[in-house]
C-alpha positions in Angstrom: 0.0 0.0 0.0 2.7 2.4 0.9 4.7 1.6 -2.2 1.6 2.2 -4.5 0.8 5.4 -2.6 4.3 6.7 -3.3 4.0 6.3 -7.0 0.3 7.2 -7.3 0.8 10.6 -8.8 3.2 9.2 -11.5 0.7 6.6 -12.7 -0.8 7.2 -16.2 -4.3 6.7 -14.7 -6.2 7.6 -11.6 -6.4 5.3 -8.6 -8.2 5.9 -5.3 -7.0 2.8 -3.4 -5.6 -0.7 -3.4 -7.4 -4.1 -3.4 -5.4 -7.0 -1.8 -6.4 -10.5 -2.7 -5.2 -14.0 -1.8 -3.2 -15.2 -4.7 -4.4 -18.8 -4.9 -7.8 -20.0 -6.2 -7.9 -23.0 -3.9 -7.4 -20.7 -0.9 -10.0 -18.3 -2.2 -12.5 -21.1 -2.4 -11.7 -22.3 1.1 -12.0 -18.9 2.6 -15.3 -18.2 0.9 -17.6 -15.3 1.5 -19.5 -13.6 4.3 -23.1 -12.6 3.5 -21.8 -9.4 1.9 -18.1 -9.6 0.9 -15.3 -12.1 0.1 -13.0 -13.2 2.9 -10.2 -13.6 0.4 -9.9 -9.9 -0.5 -9.9 -6.5 1.2 -10.0 -2.9 -0.2 -8.0 0.0 1.2 -9.0 3.5 0.3 -6.4 6.2 0.2 -7.0 9.3 2.3 -8.7 12.0 0.1 -6.2 14.2 -1.6 -6.2 17.8 -0.4 -5.2 20.8 -2.5 -4.8 24.5 -1.5 -6.4 27.3 -3.5 -7.7 30.8 -3.0 -11.4 31.6 -2.3 -12.3 34.2 -4.9 -16.1 34.6 -4.3 -19.1 33.2 -2.4 -21.9 32.9 -5.0 -25.5 32.3 -3.8 -27.7 30.1 -5.9 -31.4 29.3 -5.9 -32.7 25.7 -6.0 -36.0 24.7 -7.6 -37.7 24.8 -4.1 -36.4 28.3 -3.5 -33.6 27.2 -1.2 -30.6 29.5 -1.1 -27.1 27.8 -1.2 -23.8 29.6 -0.8 -21.1 28.2 -3.0 -17.3 28.7 -2.8 -15.8 29.9 -6.1 -12.1 29.4 -6.0 -9.1 29.4 -8.3 -9.3 26.3 -10.5 -7.3 23.3 -9.1 -6.8 19.7 -10.1 -8.1 17.3 -7.5 -8.3 13.6 -7.9 -8.1 13.8 -11.7 -10.4 16.7 -12.5 -10.2 20.5 -12.6 -12.7 22.0 -10.2 -13.5 25.6 -9.2 -16.6 25.3 -7.1 -17.8 23.6 -4.0 -21.0 23.9 -1.9 -20.8 25.8 1.4 -24.3 24.4 2.3 -25.8 27.1 4.5 -25.1 30.1 6.7 -24.4 28.0 9.8 -21.7 26.0 7.9 -20.0 29.2 6.7 -19.9 30.7 10.2 -18.6 27.5 11.7 -15.8 27.3 9.2 -15.3 31.1 9.4 -14.8 31.1 5.7 -13.9 34.5 4.1 -13.3 35.7 0.6 -9.6 35.9 0.0 -8.8 33.0 2.3 -6.5 30.2 1.4 -8.6 27.0 1.7 -8.0 23.3 1.5 -10.2 21.4 -1.1 -10.7 17.7 -1.4 -13.2 15.4 -3.0 -15.3 13.6 -0.4 -15.2 10.0 -1.3 -13.1 11.1 -4.3 -16.4 12.4 -5.9 -17.9 15.5 -4.3 -15.7 18.6 -3.9 -15.7 20.1 -0.4 -13.9 22.8 1.6 -12.0 20.9 4.3 -10.5 23.8 6.2 -9.5 27.5 6.2 -5.8 28.3 6.6 -6.4 31.2 9.0 -2.6 31.5 9.7 -2.2 32.8 6.1 -4.6 35.7 6.5 -3.2 39.2 5.8 -6.2 41.3 6.9 -7.7 41.9 3.4 -10.1 39.0 3.7 -13.9 39.7 3.7 -16.0 38.1 6.3 -19.0 36.0 5.3 -22.4 37.8 5.3 -25.6 36.0 4.5 -27.6 37.8 1.8 -31.0 39.2 2.8 -32.7 39.2 -0.7 -33.0 36.6 -3.4 -30.1 36.9 -5.9 -32.5 36.3 -8.8 -35.7 38.2 -8.0 -34.7 40.4 -5.0 -37.5 39.1 -2.8 -36.8 39.2 1.0 -35.5 35.7 2.1 -37.1 33.8 4.9 -35.5 31.2 7.2 -37.8 28.5 8.2 -38.1 27.6 11.9 -35.8 24.9 13.1 -34.0 24.8 9.6 -30.6 26.0 8.7 -31.6 27.1 5.2 -33.0 30.3 3.8 -35.6 30.3 1.1 -37.0 32.7 -1.6 -40.8 32.7 -0.9 -41.6 34.1 -4.4 -43.3 31.4 -6.4 -42.9 33.5 -9.5 -39.1 33.9 -9.1 -37.4 33.4 -12.5 -35.3 30.7 -10.9 -38.4 28.6 -10.9 -38.2 28.6 -14.7 -35.7 25.8 -14.2 -38.6 23.4 -13.8 -39.7 24.1 -17.4 -36.2 23.6 -18.7 -35.8 20.3 -16.7 -39.1 19.1 -18.2 -37.9 19.9 -21.7 -34.9 17.6 -21.3 -36.7 14.7 -19.7 -36.9 11.2 -21.3 -40.5 11.5 -22.6 -39.8 15.0 -24.0 -36.5 15.8 -25.8 -34.6 13.0 -24.0 -31.3 14.8 -23.4 -29.2 12.3 -21.5 -27.0 14.1 -18.9 -29.2 17.1 -18.3 -30.7 16.0 -15.0 -32.2 18.2 -12.3 -29.0 18.8 -10.3 -26.9 19.6 -13.4 -29.6 21.9 -14.8 -29.8 23.8 -11.5 -26.0 24.4 -11.7 -26.2 25.5 -15.4 -29.1 27.8 -14.6 -27.5 29.4 -11.6 -24.2 30.0 -13.4 -26.1 31.5 -16.3 -25.2 28.9 -18.9 -29.0 28.1 -19.4 -31.7 30.6 -18.6 -34.3 29.6 -21.3 -35.0 26.4 -23.2 -33.2 27.5 -26.4 -30.0 28.2 -24.3 -29.6 24.4 -24.1 -28.5 24.5 -27.7 -25.8 27.1 -27.0 -24.0 25.1 -24.3 -21.2 24.2 -26.8 -20.1 27.9 -26.5 -19.4 27.2 -22.8 -17.5 24.0 -23.3 -14.3 25.2 -21.5 -16.3 26.5 -18.5 -18.3 23.2 -18.3 -15.1 21.1 -18.1 -14.1 23.0 -14.9 -17.3 22.1 -13.0 -17.1 19.2 -10.5 -17.8 15.9 -12.1 -17.4 17.2 -15.6 -14.3 16.2 -17.6 -13.7 16.4 -21.3 -15.4 13.0 -21.9 -18.6 13.8 -20.0 -18.9 17.2 -21.6 -18.5 15.7 -25.1 -21.1 13.1 -24.3 -23.6 15.7 -23.1 -23.1 17.9 -26.1 -23.6 14.9 -28.4 -26.9 14.2 -26.6 -28.0 17.8 -27.1 -27.1 17.6 -30.8 -29.0 14.3 -31.2 -32.1 15.8 -29.7 -32.4 18.2 -32.6 -33.6 15.4 -34.8 -36.5 14.3 -32.5 -40.0 14.1 -34.0 -42.4 17.0 -33.4 -44.4 15.4 -30.7 -41.3 15.3 -28.4 -40.8 19.0 -28.9 -44.4 19.8 -28.4 -44.5 17.9 -25.1 -41.2 19.3 -24.0 -42.5 22.9 -24.4 -44.6 22.3 -21.3 -47.9 23.6 -22.7 -50.6 23.2 -20.0 -52.8 20.1 -20.4 -50.7 18.7 -23.3 -49.2 15.4 -22.2 -47.2 13.0 -24.4 -50.2 11.3 -25.9 -52.0 14.5 -26.7 -48.7 15.9 -28.2 -48.5 12.9 -30.6 -52.2 13.3 -31.6 -51.7 16.9 -32.5 -48.3 16.4 -34.2 -49.6 13.6 -36.4 -52.6 15.8 -37.3 -50.8 19.0 -38.2 -47.4 17.6 -39.3 -45.4 20.7 -38.5 -45.1 23.4 -35.8 -46.2 26.3 -38.1 -49.6 24.5 -38.8 -50.1 24.1 -35.1 -49.3 27.7 -34.4 -51.9 28.8 -37.0 -54.6 26.4 -35.7 -57.8 28.0 -34.4 -59.8 26.9 -31.3 -62.4 25.4 -33.6 -59.8 23.4 -35.6 -58.2 21.9 -32.6 -61.5 21.1 -30.8 -62.6 19.1 -33.8 -59.8 16.6 -33.4 -60.7 13.3 -31.7 -59.7 13.4 -28.0 -58.8 17.2 -28.0 -61.3 19.0 -25.9 -61.9 22.7 -25.6 -59.7 23.1 -22.5 -56.7 21.6 -24.3 -57.4 23.5 -27.5 -57.6 26.8 -25.7 -54.4 26.0 -23.8 -52.5 25.4 -27.1 -54.0 28.6 -28.8 -53.1 30.7 -25.7 -49.6 29.3 -25.6 -48.7 30.2 -29.2 -50.3 33.6 -29.0 -47.8 34.7 -26.4 -44.9 36.6 -27.9 -42.3 35.1 -25.5 -43.3 31.6 -26.7 -43.1 32.6 -30.4 -39.6 33.8 -29.7 -38.7 30.4 -28.2 -39.9 28.6 -31.3 -38.0 31.0 -33.6 -34.8 30.5 -31.7 -35.2 26.7 -31.7 -35.7 26.9 -35.5 -32.5 28.9 -35.8 -30.6 26.3 -33.8 -31.7 23.5 -36.2 -34.3 21.7 -34.0 -36.7 19.6 -36.1 -40.2 21.0 -36.3 -41.8 18.2 -38.3 -43.7 15.1 -37.4 -41.6 12.1 -38.3 -44.0 9.3 -37.3 -46.6 7.5 -39.3 -49.7 9.4 -40.3 -52.7 8.2 -38.4 -54.8 5.9 -40.5 -58.6 6.0 -39.8 -59.2 2.3 -39.7 -62.7 1.4 -38.4 -61.3 -1.5 -36.3 -59.2 0.8 -34.2 -60.2 4.5 -34.9 -61.7 6.3 -31.9 -61.7 3.2 -29.7 -60.0 2.8 -26.3 -57.8 -0.3 -25.7 -56.3 -1.7 -22.5 -53.3 -4.1 -22.7 -53.0 -6.7 -19.9 -50.8 -9.8 -19.4 -47.6 -10.8 -21.1 -47.4 -10.4 -24.8 -45.0 -12.6 -26.8 -45.3 -11.3 -30.4 -45.2 -7.6 -29.5 -43.5 -5.4 -26.9 -46.0 -3.3 -25.0 -44.8 0.0 -26.5 -44.9 -1.5 -30.0 -48.5 -2.6 -29.5 -49.5 0.8 -28.2 -47.9 2.5 -31.2 -49.7 0.2 -33.6 -53.0 1.0 -32.0 -52.3 4.8 -32.1 -51.2 4.6 -35.7 -54.6 3.2 -36.7 -56.4 5.9 -34.7 -57.0 4.1 -31.4 -55.9 5.1 -28.0 -54.7 3.1 -25.0 -55.5 3.3 -21.3 -54.0 1.8 -18.2 -57.3 0.9 -16.6 -60.5 -0.9 -17.6 -63.8 1.1 -17.3 -67.1 1.4 -19.1 -65.4 3.6 -21.7 -63.0 0.8 -22.6 -63.9 -0.8 -26.0 -61.4 -3.7 -26.2 -59.1 -5.4 -23.7 -56.1 -7.2 -25.3 -55.1 -10.1 -23.1 -51.7 -11.7 -23.2 -50.5 -14.5 -20.9 -51.5 -14.3 -17.2 -53.8 -11.2 -17.7 -54.9 -10.7 -14.1 -57.6 -8.4 -12.6 -58.0 -6.2 -15.8 -59.2 -9.3 -17.6 -61.7 -10.1 -14.8 -63.1 -6.6 -14.9 -63.5 -6.7 -18.6 -65.5 -10.0 -18.3 -67.6 -8.4 -15.5 -68.4 -5.3 -17.7 -69.0 -7.3 -20.9 -66.1 -5.6 -22.7 -64.8 -7.2 -25.9 -61.6 -9.3 -25.2 -59.0 -10.0 -27.8 -56.2 -12.6 -27.5 -52.8 -11.6 -28.8 -53.6 -13.7 -31.9 -56.8 -11.7 -32.4 -54.8 -8.4 -32.1 -52.3 -9.7 -34.7 -55.0 -10.7 -37.2 -56.7 -7.3 -36.8 -53.4 -5.4 -37.3 -52.6 -7.5 -40.4 -56.1 -6.9 -41.9 -55.9 -3.2 -41.2 -52.5 -3.1 -43.0 -54.1 -4.9 -46.1 -57.0 -2.5 -46.1 -55.0 0.6 -45.9 
């Protein structure tokens, strides 16, 4: 262990410890395992590497719940294989306990070799120019007076309309069922928002202009930044329904987005659609129609669409046009049990392509229940209500017949 620790910095790769094993397979077998770990091996973790740097600024950020967090911004340093320039200071009590001041020399390490943290302040290096920590009184985003909840260490911005809350819309845009941008999770998006990399949805597609800054954030090396930017680029080619759902239009879920996208084919047609046009579409009621019309009448939303167009985001429906087949069109289907010929999502897509819709529960409004192996309670309820039941073979025959007829 001591020998490997002495050459650790000279190795062409990062290590955070040493694993010692019995060097004989027979001995390994005899020693065996406990309930959790092998008796023939043990791991030793090196103490976390500490690096000195200078605290340049304490920046306050706003989380999606309104919680205010002070963050240490320091001269970039290499710690455990990555360049970092920021670490959380948690809350006011933590800062006071550490007596952390702007201008201090501080010791940084990665807790568990992952999360950057301020270990200690080197007070003996102070020269009198350091600035004492002072908790802010107003929100750094909307300037609303902060409140500290009773028996809590955290301060919060009580303004529900604080622009920082926009982050929720941006997080939704990147989610799996929307634009499916792998790597843009909630925590990462909060950091990007608070450091002004992303303030609106279209800003996602300008992240490549911040590439160098991104590589300096904790947990983000060259490889992970490249992977994120590739995921963003890939999302540009999504079909229209993904974009429509991602925009966060009230009452427009993923299914509704697909119905509208398949009907209008491109974003311009949707933006021009009237309340009457939208209401005439099967499964689009007046509330949804009004929500869509209202959304695209707002100038801010028109600007978002124009910017997304400029950045090359696809605005067209790429799926199959809905075929009005009488076997499926306008009917509600429920899938239950295990299907062998089709995956569940594949079966749903086929139903929707022929104008049907799917539901997760059986009710009087259900037209057909498609039962695979071991169907369970949904099948029983369908029998009780006298609903038509198809086997998977029936479903396959109806699909094939619809294909021939259309």
